[in-house]
mmCIF file of the N, C-alpha and C atoms, coordinates in Angstrom:
data_MODEL
# 
_entry.id   MODEL 
# 
loop_
_atom_site.group_PDB 
_atom_site.id 
_atom_site.type_symbol 
_atom_site.label_atom_id 
_atom_site.label_alt_id 
_atom_site.label_comp_id 
_atom_site.label_asym_id 
_atom_site.label_entity_id 
_atom_site.label_seq_id 
_atom_site.pdbx_PDB_ins_code 
_atom_site.Cartn_x 
_atom_site.Cartn_y 
_atom_site.Cartn_z 
_atom_site.occupancy 
_atom_site.B_iso_or_equiv 
_atom_site.pdbx_formal_charge 
_atom_site.auth_seq_id 
_atom_site.auth_comp_id 
_atom_site.auth_asym_id 
_atom_site.auth_atom_id 
_atom_site.pdbx_PDB_model_num 
ATOM 1   N N  . MET A 1 1  ? 0.747   -7.812  -9.813  1.00 0.00 ? 1  MET A N  1 
ATOM 2   C CA . MET A 1 1  ? 1.849   -8.816  -9.314  1.00 0.00 ? 1  MET A CA 1 
ATOM 3   C C  . MET A 1 1  ? 3.179   -8.248  -10.105 1.00 0.00 ? 1  MET A C  1 
ATOM 4   N N  . ALA A 1 2  ? 3.128   -7.827  -11.127 1.00 0.00 ? 2  ALA A N  1 
ATOM 5   C CA . ALA A 1 2  ? 4.304   -7.360  -11.514 1.00 0.00 ? 2  ALA A CA 1 
ATOM 6   C C  . ALA A 1 2  ? 5.105   -5.987  -10.506 1.00 0.00 ? 2  ALA A C  1 
ATOM 7   N N  . LYS A 1 3  ? 4.150   -5.353  -9.838  1.00 0.00 ? 3  LYS A N  1 
ATOM 8   C CA . LYS A 1 3  ? 4.871   -4.245  -9.062  1.00 0.00 ? 3  LYS A CA 1 
ATOM 9   C C  . LYS A 1 3  ? 5.464   -4.866  -8.090  1.00 0.00 ? 3  LYS A C  1 
ATOM 10  N N  . THR A 1 4  ? 5.764   -6.069  -7.626  1.00 0.00 ? 4  THR A N  1 
ATOM 11  C CA . THR A 1 4  ? 6.769   -6.605  -6.692  1.00 0.00 ? 4  THR A CA 1 
ATOM 12  C C  . THR A 1 4  ? 7.979   -6.888  -7.032  1.00 0.00 ? 4  THR A C  1 
ATOM 13  N N  . GLY A 1 5  ? 8.064   -6.697  -8.404  1.00 0.00 ? 5  GLY A N  1 
ATOM 14  C CA . GLY A 1 5  ? 9.828   -7.112  -8.982  1.00 0.00 ? 5  GLY A CA 1 
ATOM 15  C C  . GLY A 1 5  ? 9.623   -8.608  -9.165  1.00 0.00 ? 5  GLY A C  1 
ATOM 16  N N  . THR A 1 6  ? 10.948  -9.157  -8.560  1.00 0.00 ? 6  THR A N  1 
ATOM 17  C CA . THR A 1 6  ? 11.327  -10.153 -9.192  1.00 0.00 ? 6  THR A CA 1 
ATOM 18  C C  . THR A 1 6  ? 11.133  -11.452 -8.040  1.00 0.00 ? 6  THR A C  1 
ATOM 19  N N  . ARG A 1 7  ? 10.983  -10.897 -6.879  1.00 0.00 ? 7  ARG A N  1 
ATOM 20  C CA . ARG A 1 7  ? 10.813  -11.605 -5.870  1.00 0.00 ? 7  ARG A CA 1 
ATOM 21  C C  . ARG A 1 7  ? 9.815   -12.473 -5.794  1.00 0.00 ? 7  ARG A C  1 
ATOM 22  N N  . ALA A 1 8  ? 10.136  -13.682 -5.131  1.00 0.00 ? 8  ALA A N  1 
ATOM 23  C CA . ALA A 1 8  ? 8.933   -14.465 -4.732  1.00 0.00 ? 8  ALA A CA 1 
ATOM 24  C C  . ALA A 1 8  ? 7.506   -13.920 -3.568  1.00 0.00 ? 8  ALA A C  1 
ATOM 25  N N  . ILE A 1 9  ? 6.629   -13.809 -3.891  1.00 0.00 ? 9  ILE A N  1 
ATOM 26  C CA . ILE A 1 9  ? 5.768   -13.911 -2.426  1.00 0.00 ? 9  ILE A CA 1 
ATOM 27  C C  . ILE A 1 9  ? 6.156   -14.816 -1.460  1.00 0.00 ? 9  ILE A C  1 
ATOM 28  N N  . ARG A 1 10 ? 6.234   -14.346 -0.113  1.00 0.00 ? 10 ARG A N  1 
ATOM 29  C CA . ARG A 1 10 ? 6.285   -15.207 0.596   1.00 0.00 ? 10 ARG A CA 1 
ATOM 30  C C  . ARG A 1 10 ? 5.356   -15.774 1.106   1.00 0.00 ? 10 ARG A C  1 
ATOM 31  N N  . GLY A 1 11 ? 4.192   -15.014 1.321   1.00 0.00 ? 11 GLY A N  1 
ATOM 32  C CA . GLY A 1 11 ? 2.894   -15.651 1.445   1.00 0.00 ? 11 GLY A CA 1 
ATOM 33  C C  . GLY A 1 11 ? 1.790   -14.699 1.795   1.00 0.00 ? 11 GLY A C  1 
ATOM 34  N N  . VAL A 1 12 ? 0.387   -15.071 2.227   1.00 0.00 ? 12 VAL A N  1 
ATOM 35  C CA . VAL A 1 12 ? -0.464  -14.055 2.620   1.00 0.00 ? 12 VAL A CA 1 
ATOM 36  C C  . VAL A 1 12 ? -0.615  -13.952 4.190   1.00 0.00 ? 12 VAL A C  1 
ATOM 37  N N  . ILE A 1 13 ? -1.024  -12.591 4.555   1.00 0.00 ? 13 ILE A N  1 
ATOM 38  C CA . ILE A 1 13 ? -0.936  -12.267 5.873   1.00 0.00 ? 13 ILE A CA 1 
ATOM 39  C C  . ILE A 1 13 ? -2.232  -11.935 6.313   1.00 0.00 ? 13 ILE A C  1 
ATOM 40  N N  . GLY A 1 14 ? -3.321  -11.597 7.385   1.00 0.00 ? 14 GLY A N  1 
ATOM 41  C CA . GLY A 1 14 ? -4.294  -11.191 7.398   1.00 0.00 ? 14 GLY A CA 1 
ATOM 42  C C  . GLY A 1 14 ? -4.335  -10.145 7.800   1.00 0.00 ? 14 GLY A C  1 
ATOM 43  N N  . TYR A 1 15 ? -5.428  -9.078  7.660   1.00 0.00 ? 15 TYR A N  1 
ATOM 44  C CA . TYR A 1 15 ? -5.502  -7.735  7.835   1.00 0.00 ? 15 TYR A CA 1 
ATOM 45  C C  . TYR A 1 15 ? -5.106  -7.427  9.008   1.00 0.00 ? 15 TYR A C  1 
ATOM 46  N N  . GLY A 1 16 ? -3.811  -6.123  9.139   1.00 0.00 ? 16 GLY A N  1 
ATOM 47  C CA . GLY A 1 16 ? -3.354  -6.025  9.683   1.00 0.00 ? 16 GLY A CA 1 
ATOM 48  C C  . GLY A 1 16 ? -1.964  -6.814  10.878  1.00 0.00 ? 16 GLY A C  1 
ATOM 49  N N  . GLU A 1 17 ? -1.868  -7.766  9.954   1.00 0.00 ? 17 GLU A N  1 
ATOM 50  C CA . GLU A 1 17 ? -0.997  -8.796  10.641  1.00 0.00 ? 17 GLU A CA 1 
ATOM 51  C C  . GLU A 1 17 ? 0.496   -8.279  10.148  1.00 0.00 ? 17 GLU A C  1 
ATOM 52  N N  . ALA A 1 18 ? 1.271   -8.742  10.884  1.00 0.00 ? 18 ALA A N  1 
ATOM 53  C CA . ALA A 1 18 ? 2.896   -8.096  10.676  1.00 0.00 ? 18 ALA A CA 1 
ATOM 54  C C  . ALA A 1 18 ? 3.227   -9.301  9.971   1.00 0.00 ? 18 ALA A C  1 
ATOM 55  N N  . PRO A 1 19 ? 4.384   -9.298  8.890   1.00 0.00 ? 19 PRO A N  1 
ATOM 56  C CA . PRO A 1 19 ? 5.112   -9.788  7.779   1.00 0.00 ? 19 PRO A CA 1 
ATOM 57  C C  . PRO A 1 19 ? 5.774   -10.996 8.947   1.00 0.00 ? 19 PRO A C  1 
ATOM 58  N N  . LYS A 1 20 ? 5.466   -12.477 8.836   1.00 0.00 ? 20 LYS A N  1 
ATOM 59  C CA . LYS A 1 20 ? 6.464   -13.157 9.594   1.00 0.00 ? 20 LYS A CA 1 
ATOM 60  C C  . LYS A 1 20 ? 8.042   -13.277 9.198   1.00 0.00 ? 20 LYS A C  1 
ATOM 61  N N  . GLY A 1 21 ? 8.446   -12.614 8.462   1.00 0.00 ? 21 GLY A N  1 
ATOM 62  C CA . GLY A 1 21 ? 9.749   -12.236 7.952   1.00 0.00 ? 21 GLY A CA 1 
ATOM 63  C C  . GLY A 1 21 ? 10.044  -11.319 7.012   1.00 0.00 ? 21 GLY A C  1 
ATOM 64  N N  . PRO A 1 22 ? 11.307  -11.553 6.253   1.00 0.00 ? 22 PRO A N  1 
ATOM 65  C CA . PRO A 1 22 ? 11.769  -10.613 5.264   1.00 0.00 ? 22 PRO A CA 1 
ATOM 66  C C  . PRO A 1 22 ? 11.116  -10.991 4.072   1.00 0.00 ? 22 PRO A C  1 
ATOM 67  N N  . GLY A 1 23 ? 10.873  -10.126 2.731   1.00 0.00 ? 23 GLY A N  1 
ATOM 68  C CA . GLY A 1 23 ? 10.487  -10.333 1.250   1.00 0.00 ? 23 GLY A CA 1 
ATOM 69  C C  . GLY A 1 23 ? 9.077   -9.505  1.399   1.00 0.00 ? 23 GLY A C  1 
ATOM 70  N N  . VAL A 1 24 ? 8.638   -10.254 0.158   1.00 0.00 ? 24 VAL A N  1 
ATOM 71  C CA . VAL A 1 24 ? 7.333   -9.563  -0.300  1.00 0.00 ? 24 VAL A CA 1 
ATOM 72  C C  . VAL A 1 24 ? 6.126   -10.354 0.256   1.00 0.00 ? 24 VAL A C  1 
ATOM 73  N N  . TRP A 1 25 ? 5.149   -9.791  1.047   1.00 0.00 ? 25 TRP A N  1 
ATOM 74  C CA . TRP A 1 25 ? 4.249   -10.413 1.652   1.00 0.00 ? 25 TRP A CA 1 
ATOM 75  C C  . TRP A 1 25 ? 2.829   -9.805  0.969   1.00 0.00 ? 25 TRP A C  1 
ATOM 76  N N  . MET A 1 26 ? 1.517   -10.472 0.865   1.00 0.00 ? 26 MET A N  1 
ATOM 77  C CA . MET A 1 26 ? 0.367   -9.843  0.554   1.00 0.00 ? 26 MET A CA 1 
ATOM 78  C C  . MET A 1 26 ? -0.263  -9.938  1.305   1.00 0.00 ? 26 MET A C  1 
ATOM 79  N N  . MET A 1 27 ? -1.173  -8.696  1.790   1.00 0.00 ? 27 MET A N  1 
ATOM 80  C CA . MET A 1 27 ? -1.941  -8.902  2.909   1.00 0.00 ? 27 MET A CA 1 
ATOM 81  C C  . MET A 1 27 ? -3.626  -8.709  2.289   1.00 0.00 ? 27 MET A C  1 
ATOM 82  N N  . ASP A 1 28 ? -4.723  -9.739  3.077   1.00 0.00 ? 28 ASP A N  1 
ATOM 83  C CA . ASP A 1 28 ? -5.859  -9.642  2.655   1.00 0.00 ? 28 ASP A CA 1 
ATOM 84  C C  . ASP A 1 28 ? -6.414  -8.561  3.527   1.00 0.00 ? 28 ASP A C  1 
ATOM 85  N N  . ALA A 1 29 ? -6.622  -7.744  2.587   1.00 0.00 ? 29 ALA A N  1 
ATOM 86  C CA . ALA A 1 29 ? -7.442  -6.207  2.683   1.00 0.00 ? 29 ALA A CA 1 
ATOM 87  C C  . ALA A 1 29 ? -8.368  -6.124  1.890   1.00 0.00 ? 29 ALA A C  1 
ATOM 88  N N  . PRO A 1 30 ? -9.535  -5.224  2.250   1.00 0.00 ? 30 PRO A N  1 
ATOM 89  C CA . PRO A 1 30 ? -10.658 -4.941  1.478   1.00 0.00 ? 30 PRO A CA 1 
ATOM 90  C C  . PRO A 1 30 ? -9.700  -3.767  0.455   1.00 0.00 ? 30 PRO A C  1 
ATOM 91  N N  . ALA A 1 31 ? -10.256 -3.234  -0.866  1.00 0.00 ? 31 ALA A N  1 
ATOM 92  C CA . ALA A 1 31 ? -9.917  -2.509  -1.679  1.00 0.00 ? 31 ALA A CA 1 
ATOM 93  C C  . ALA A 1 31 ? -10.065 -1.123  -1.574  1.00 0.00 ? 31 ALA A C  1 
ATOM 94  N N  . ALA A 1 32 ? -11.012 -0.939  -0.681  1.00 0.00 ? 32 ALA A N  1 
ATOM 95  C CA . ALA A 1 32 ? -11.457 0.796   -0.528  1.00 0.00 ? 32 ALA A CA 1 
ATOM 96  C C  . ALA A 1 32 ? -9.787  1.376   0.016   1.00 0.00 ? 32 ALA A C  1 
ATOM 97  N N  . ALA A 1 33 ? -9.364  2.566   -0.444  1.00 0.00 ? 33 ALA A N  1 
ATOM 98  C CA . ALA A 1 33 ? -8.483  3.246   -0.185  1.00 0.00 ? 33 ALA A CA 1 
ATOM 99  C C  . ALA A 1 33 ? -7.767  3.279   1.438   1.00 0.00 ? 33 ALA A C  1 
ATOM 100 N N  . VAL A 1 34 ? -8.941  3.875   2.039   1.00 0.00 ? 34 VAL A N  1 
ATOM 101 C CA . VAL A 1 34 ? -8.894  4.209   3.536   1.00 0.00 ? 34 VAL A CA 1 
ATOM 102 C C  . VAL A 1 34 ? -8.305  2.933   4.460   1.00 0.00 ? 34 VAL A C  1 
ATOM 103 N N  . GLU A 1 35 ? -8.961  1.837   4.429   1.00 0.00 ? 35 GLU A N  1 
ATOM 104 C CA . GLU A 1 35 ? -8.951  0.470   4.678   1.00 0.00 ? 35 GLU A CA 1 
ATOM 105 C C  . GLU A 1 35 ? -7.712  -0.029  4.215   1.00 0.00 ? 35 GLU A C  1 
ATOM 106 N N  . ASN A 1 36 ? -7.213  0.122   3.044   1.00 0.00 ? 36 ASN A N  1 
ATOM 107 C CA . ASN A 1 36 ? -6.081  -0.284  2.334   1.00 0.00 ? 36 ASN A CA 1 
ATOM 108 C C  . ASN A 1 36 ? -4.821  0.061   2.800   1.00 0.00 ? 36 ASN A C  1 
ATOM 109 N N  . ILE A 1 37 ? -4.874  1.293   3.329   1.00 0.00 ? 37 ILE A N  1 
ATOM 110 C CA . ILE A 1 37 ? -3.946  1.966   3.975   1.00 0.00 ? 37 ILE A CA 1 
ATOM 111 C C  . ILE A 1 37 ? -3.906  2.037   5.237   1.00 0.00 ? 37 ILE A C  1 
ATOM 112 N N  . THR A 1 38 ? -4.885  1.446   6.195   1.00 0.00 ? 38 THR A N  1 
ATOM 113 C CA . THR A 1 38 ? -5.052  1.262   7.511   1.00 0.00 ? 38 THR A CA 1 
ATOM 114 C C  . THR A 1 38 ? -4.133  0.219   7.734   1.00 0.00 ? 38 THR A C  1 
ATOM 115 N N  . ALA A 1 39 ? -4.768  -0.971  6.798   1.00 0.00 ? 39 ALA A N  1 
ATOM 116 C CA . ALA A 1 39 ? -4.113  -2.405  7.050   1.00 0.00 ? 39 ALA A CA 1 
ATOM 117 C C  . ALA A 1 39 ? -2.409  -2.726  7.460   1.00 0.00 ? 39 ALA A C  1 
ATOM 118 N N  . PRO A 1 40 ? -1.879  -2.326  6.540   1.00 0.00 ? 40 PRO A N  1 
ATOM 119 C CA . PRO A 1 40 ? -0.294  -2.384  6.489   1.00 0.00 ? 40 PRO A CA 1 
ATOM 120 C C  . PRO A 1 40 ? 0.433   -1.409  7.693   1.00 0.00 ? 40 PRO A C  1 
ATOM 121 N N  . ALA A 1 41 ? -0.267  -0.334  7.843   1.00 0.00 ? 41 ALA A N  1 
ATOM 122 C CA . ALA A 1 41 ? -0.167  0.427   9.179   1.00 0.00 ? 41 ALA A CA 1 
ATOM 123 C C  . ALA A 1 41 ? -0.479  -0.662  10.310  1.00 0.00 ? 41 ALA A C  1 
ATOM 124 N N  . ALA A 1 42 ? -1.601  -0.946  10.375  1.00 0.00 ? 42 ALA A N  1 
ATOM 125 C CA . ALA A 1 42 ? -1.816  -1.587  11.601  1.00 0.00 ? 42 ALA A CA 1 
ATOM 126 C C  . ALA A 1 42 ? -1.011  -2.906  12.410  1.00 0.00 ? 42 ALA A C  1 
ATOM 127 N N  . GLY A 1 43 ? -0.199  -3.462  10.781  1.00 0.00 ? 43 GLY A N  1 
ATOM 128 C CA . GLY A 1 43 ? 0.547   -4.450  10.719  1.00 0.00 ? 43 GLY A CA 1 
ATOM 129 C C  . GLY A 1 43 ? 2.060   -4.286  10.988  1.00 0.00 ? 43 GLY A C  1 
ATOM 130 N N  . GLY A 1 44 ? 2.452   -2.785  11.123  1.00 0.00 ? 44 GLY A N  1 
ATOM 131 C CA . GLY A 1 44 ? 3.655   -2.239  11.492  1.00 0.00 ? 44 GLY A CA 1 
ATOM 132 C C  . GLY A 1 44 ? 4.484   -1.537  10.686  1.00 0.00 ? 44 GLY A C  1 
ATOM 133 N N  . ALA A 1 45 ? 3.710   -1.220  9.347   1.00 0.00 ? 45 ALA A N  1 
ATOM 134 C CA . ALA A 1 45 ? 4.272   -0.253  8.305   1.00 0.00 ? 45 ALA A CA 1 
ATOM 135 C C  . ALA A 1 45 ? 4.948   0.629   8.820   1.00 0.00 ? 45 ALA A C  1 
ATOM 136 N N  . GLN A 1 46 ? 5.857   1.427   8.724   1.00 0.00 ? 46 GLN A N  1 
ATOM 137 C CA . GLN A 1 46 ? 6.325   2.745   9.127   1.00 0.00 ? 46 GLN A CA 1 
ATOM 138 C C  . GLN A 1 46 ? 5.781   3.933   8.046   1.00 0.00 ? 46 GLN A C  1 
ATOM 139 N N  . PHE A 1 47 ? 5.716   3.937   6.970   1.00 0.00 ? 47 PHE A N  1 
ATOM 140 C CA . PHE A 1 47 ? 5.001   4.492   6.098   1.00 0.00 ? 47 PHE A CA 1 
ATOM 141 C C  . PHE A 1 47 ? 4.416   3.925   4.599   1.00 0.00 ? 47 PHE A C  1 
ATOM 142 N N  . ILE A 1 48 ? 3.517   4.491   4.082   1.00 0.00 ? 48 ILE A N  1 
ATOM 143 C CA . ILE A 1 48 ? 2.986   3.797   2.489   1.00 0.00 ? 48 ILE A CA 1 
ATOM 144 C C  . ILE A 1 48 ? 3.005   4.531   1.801   1.00 0.00 ? 48 ILE A C  1 
ATOM 145 N N  . CYS A 1 49 ? 3.630   3.268   0.272   1.00 0.00 ? 49 CYS A N  1 
ATOM 146 C CA . CYS A 1 49 ? 3.544   3.923   -0.887  1.00 0.00 ? 49 CYS A CA 1 
ATOM 147 C C  . CYS A 1 49 ? 2.414   3.562   -1.819  1.00 0.00 ? 49 CYS A C  1 
ATOM 148 N N  . PHE A 1 50 ? 1.729   4.456   -2.089  1.00 0.00 ? 50 PHE A N  1 
ATOM 149 C CA . PHE A 1 50 ? 0.123   4.149   -2.455  1.00 0.00 ? 50 PHE A CA 1 
ATOM 150 C C  . PHE A 1 50 ? 0.391   4.517   -3.962  1.00 0.00 ? 50 PHE A C  1 
ATOM 151 N N  . VAL A 1 51 ? -0.106  3.505   -4.751  1.00 0.00 ? 51 VAL A N  1 
ATOM 152 C CA . VAL A 1 51 ? -0.129  3.522   -6.007  1.00 0.00 ? 51 VAL A CA 1 
ATOM 153 C C  . VAL A 1 51 ? -1.360  3.872   -6.803  1.00 0.00 ? 51 VAL A C  1 
ATOM 154 N N  . THR A 1 52 ? -1.933  5.005   -7.317  1.00 0.00 ? 52 THR A N  1 
ATOM 155 C CA . THR A 1 52 ? -3.258  5.241   -7.388  1.00 0.00 ? 52 THR A CA 1 
ATOM 156 C C  . THR A 1 52 ? -3.340  5.979   -8.642  1.00 0.00 ? 52 THR A C  1 
ATOM 157 N N  . GLY A 1 53 ? -5.005  6.423   -8.915  1.00 0.00 ? 53 GLY A N  1 
ATOM 158 C CA . GLY A 1 53 ? -4.800  7.214   -9.674  1.00 0.00 ? 53 GLY A CA 1 
ATOM 159 C C  . GLY A 1 53 ? -5.315  8.885   -9.116  1.00 0.00 ? 53 GLY A C  1 
ATOM 160 N N  . SER A 1 54 ? -6.430  9.452   -9.694  1.00 0.00 ? 54 SER A N  1 
ATOM 161 C CA . SER A 1 54 ? -6.623  10.585  -8.893  1.00 0.00 ? 54 SER A CA 1 
ATOM 162 C C  . SER A 1 54 ? -7.638  10.650  -7.694  1.00 0.00 ? 54 SER A C  1 
ATOM 163 N N  . GLY A 1 55 ? -8.756  9.843   -7.845  1.00 0.00 ? 55 GLY A N  1 
ATOM 164 C CA . GLY A 1 55 ? -9.678  9.704   -6.940  1.00 0.00 ? 55 GLY A CA 1 
ATOM 165 C C  . GLY A 1 55 ? -9.804  9.074   -5.214  1.00 0.00 ? 55 GLY A C  1 
ATOM 166 N N  . ASN A 1 56 ? -7.928  8.843   -5.245  1.00 0.00 ? 56 ASN A N  1 
ATOM 167 C CA . ASN A 1 56 ? -8.019  8.349   -3.590  1.00 0.00 ? 56 ASN A CA 1 
ATOM 168 C C  . ASN A 1 56 ? -7.337  9.224   -2.817  1.00 0.00 ? 56 ASN A C  1 
ATOM 169 N N  . PRO A 1 57 ? -7.745  9.163   -1.448  1.00 0.00 ? 57 PRO A N  1 
ATOM 170 C CA . PRO A 1 57 ? -6.811  10.126  -0.523  1.00 0.00 ? 57 PRO A CA 1 
ATOM 171 C C  . PRO A 1 57 ? -5.672  10.072  -0.703  1.00 0.00 ? 57 PRO A C  1 
ATOM 172 N N  . SER A 1 58 ? -4.663  11.401  -0.539  1.00 0.00 ? 58 SER A N  1 
ATOM 173 C CA . SER A 1 58 ? -3.209  11.457  -0.332  1.00 0.00 ? 58 SER A CA 1 
ATOM 174 C C  . SER A 1 58 ? -2.877  11.432  0.756   1.00 0.00 ? 58 SER A C  1 
ATOM 175 N N  . ARG A 1 59 ? -3.703  11.336  2.162   1.00 0.00 ? 59 ARG A N  1 
ATOM 176 C CA . ARG A 1 59 ? -3.139  11.650  3.617   1.00 0.00 ? 59 ARG A CA 1 
ATOM 177 C C  . ARG A 1 59 ? -3.733  10.651  4.333   1.00 0.00 ? 59 ARG A C  1 
ATOM 178 N N  . HIS A 1 60 ? -3.125  10.402  5.629   1.00 0.00 ? 60 HIS A N  1 
ATOM 179 C CA . HIS A 1 60 ? -4.043  9.049   6.386   1.00 0.00 ? 60 HIS A CA 1 
ATOM 180 C C  . HIS A 1 60 ? -3.807  9.561   7.844   1.00 0.00 ? 60 HIS A C  1 
ATOM 181 N N  . PRO A 1 61 ? -4.367  9.448   8.770   1.00 0.00 ? 61 PRO A N  1 
ATOM 182 C CA . PRO A 1 61 ? -4.239  10.095  10.084  1.00 0.00 ? 61 PRO A CA 1 
ATOM 183 C C  . PRO A 1 61 ? -3.255  8.823   10.482  1.00 0.00 ? 61 PRO A C  1 
ATOM 184 N N  . VAL A 1 62 ? -3.203  7.797   10.384  1.00 0.00 ? 62 VAL A N  1 
ATOM 185 C CA . VAL A 1 62 ? -2.051  7.009   11.209  1.00 0.00 ? 62 VAL A CA 1 
ATOM 186 C C  . VAL A 1 62 ? -1.155  6.732   10.495  1.00 0.00 ? 62 VAL A C  1 
ATOM 187 N N  . ALA A 1 63 ? -0.527  6.904   9.284   1.00 0.00 ? 63 ALA A N  1 
ATOM 188 C CA . ALA A 1 63 ? 0.867   6.398   8.497   1.00 0.00 ? 63 ALA A CA 1 
ATOM 189 C C  . ALA A 1 63 ? 0.951   7.528   7.622   1.00 0.00 ? 63 ALA A C  1 
ATOM 190 N N  . PRO A 1 64 ? 2.164   8.026   7.490   1.00 0.00 ? 64 PRO A N  1 
ATOM 191 C CA . PRO A 1 64 ? 2.653   9.006   6.255   1.00 0.00 ? 64 PRO A CA 1 
ATOM 192 C C  . PRO A 1 64 ? 2.231   8.413   5.416   1.00 0.00 ? 64 PRO A C  1 
ATOM 193 N N  . THR A 1 65 ? 1.530   8.798   4.130   1.00 0.00 ? 65 THR A N  1 
ATOM 194 C CA . THR A 1 65 ? 1.567   7.788   3.061   1.00 0.00 ? 65 THR A CA 1 
ATOM 195 C C  . THR A 1 65 ? 1.741   8.920   1.665   1.00 0.00 ? 65 THR A C  1 
ATOM 196 N N  . ILE A 1 66 ? 2.949   8.385   0.887   1.00 0.00 ? 66 ILE A N  1 
ATOM 197 C CA . ILE A 1 66 ? 3.363   8.621   -0.360  1.00 0.00 ? 66 ILE A CA 1 
ATOM 198 C C  . ILE A 1 66 ? 2.429   8.074   -1.592  1.00 0.00 ? 66 ILE A C  1 
ATOM 199 N N  . LYS A 1 67 ? 1.731   9.410   -2.262  1.00 0.00 ? 67 LYS A N  1 
ATOM 200 C CA . LYS A 1 67 ? 1.008   8.879   -3.209  1.00 0.00 ? 67 LYS A CA 1 
ATOM 201 C C  . LYS A 1 67 ? 1.831   8.818   -4.692  1.00 0.00 ? 67 LYS A C  1 
ATOM 202 N N  . ILE A 1 68 ? 1.829   7.747   -5.200  1.00 0.00 ? 68 ILE A N  1 
ATOM 203 C CA . ILE A 1 68 ? 2.785   7.466   -6.606  1.00 0.00 ? 68 ILE A CA 1 
ATOM 204 C C  . ILE A 1 68 ? 1.575   7.403   -7.737  1.00 0.00 ? 68 ILE A C  1 
ATOM 205 N N  . SER A 1 69 ? 2.305   8.019   -8.821  1.00 0.00 ? 69 SER A N  1 
ATOM 206 C CA . SER A 1 69 ? 1.542   7.808   -10.272 1.00 0.00 ? 69 SER A CA 1 
ATOM 207 C C  . SER A 1 69 ? 2.188   7.888   -11.347 1.00 0.00 ? 69 SER A C  1 
ATOM 208 N N  . ALA A 1 70 ? 1.980   7.333   -12.272 1.00 0.00 ? 70 ALA A N  1 
ATOM 209 C CA . ALA A 1 70 ? 2.938   7.146   -13.363 1.00 0.00 ? 70 ALA A CA 1 
ATOM 210 C C  . ALA A 1 70 ? 2.372   7.927   -14.219 1.00 0.00 ? 70 ALA A C  1 
ATOM 211 N N  . ASN A 1 71 ? 0.953   8.552   -14.471 1.00 0.00 ? 71 ASN A N  1 
ATOM 212 C CA . ASN A 1 71 ? 0.336   9.292   -15.241 1.00 0.00 ? 71 ASN A CA 1 
ATOM 213 C C  . ASN A 1 71 ? 0.514   10.570  -15.095 1.00 0.00 ? 71 ASN A C  1 
ATOM 214 N N  . PRO A 1 72 ? 1.205   11.474  -15.991 1.00 0.00 ? 72 PRO A N  1 
ATOM 215 C CA . PRO A 1 72 ? 1.771   12.826  -15.761 1.00 0.00 ? 72 PRO A CA 1 
ATOM 216 C C  . PRO A 1 72 ? 0.727   13.912  -15.728 1.00 0.00 ? 72 PRO A C  1 
ATOM 217 N N  . ASP A 1 73 ? -0.759  13.561  -16.480 1.00 0.00 ? 73 ASP A N  1 
ATOM 218 C CA . ASP A 1 73 ? -1.849  14.081  -16.081 1.00 0.00 ? 73 ASP A CA 1 
ATOM 219 C C  . ASP A 1 73 ? -2.202  14.349  -14.700 1.00 0.00 ? 73 ASP A C  1 
ATOM 220 N N  . THR A 1 74 ? -2.227  13.232  -14.069 1.00 0.00 ? 74 THR A N  1 
ATOM 221 C CA . THR A 1 74 ? -2.562  12.779  -12.973 1.00 0.00 ? 74 THR A CA 1 
ATOM 222 C C  . THR A 1 74 ? -2.184  13.607  -12.019 1.00 0.00 ? 74 THR A C  1 
ATOM 223 N N  . VAL A 1 75 ? -0.717  13.622  -11.921 1.00 0.00 ? 75 VAL A N  1 
ATOM 224 C CA . VAL A 1 75 ? 0.417   14.213  -11.244 1.00 0.00 ? 75 VAL A CA 1 
ATOM 225 C C  . VAL A 1 75 ? 0.012   15.998  -11.247 1.00 0.00 ? 75 VAL A C  1 
ATOM 226 N N  . ARG A 1 76 ? -0.315  16.013  -12.206 1.00 0.00 ? 76 ARG A N  1 
ATOM 227 C CA . ARG A 1 76 ? -0.107  17.978  -12.858 1.00 0.00 ? 76 ARG A CA 1 
ATOM 228 C C  . ARG A 1 76 ? -1.791  18.005  -11.728 1.00 0.00 ? 76 ARG A C  1 
ATOM 229 N N  . GLN A 1 77 ? -2.488  17.549  -11.802 1.00 0.00 ? 77 GLN A N  1 
ATOM 230 C CA . GLN A 1 77 ? -4.182  17.587  -11.339 1.00 0.00 ? 77 GLN A CA 1 
ATOM 231 C C  . GLN A 1 77 ? -3.693  17.965  -9.639  1.00 0.00 ? 77 GLN A C  1 
ATOM 232 N N  . ARG A 1 78 ? -2.305  17.374  -8.929  1.00 0.00 ? 78 ARG A N  1 
ATOM 233 C CA . ARG A 1 78 ? -2.447  17.695  -7.760  1.00 0.00 ? 78 ARG A CA 1 
ATOM 234 C C  . ARG A 1 78 ? -1.645  18.827  -7.433  1.00 0.00 ? 78 ARG A C  1 
# 
């Protein structure tokens, strides 16, 4: 939850549901990487910022995906 910054979470939306307004919304979606990327794309996200380790996909056929890692070793592996 610390990754959301200091903004309050507005609510929880269902899988593939569009947010009901501005702000930070949590989506009820599976933890598996492909499904987790598909869910916000179905809800209208124009691109995905995916914070991950080295074992997850870096591309998705539905939405442009930016894979982010704070671990320099993980970044060098790619």
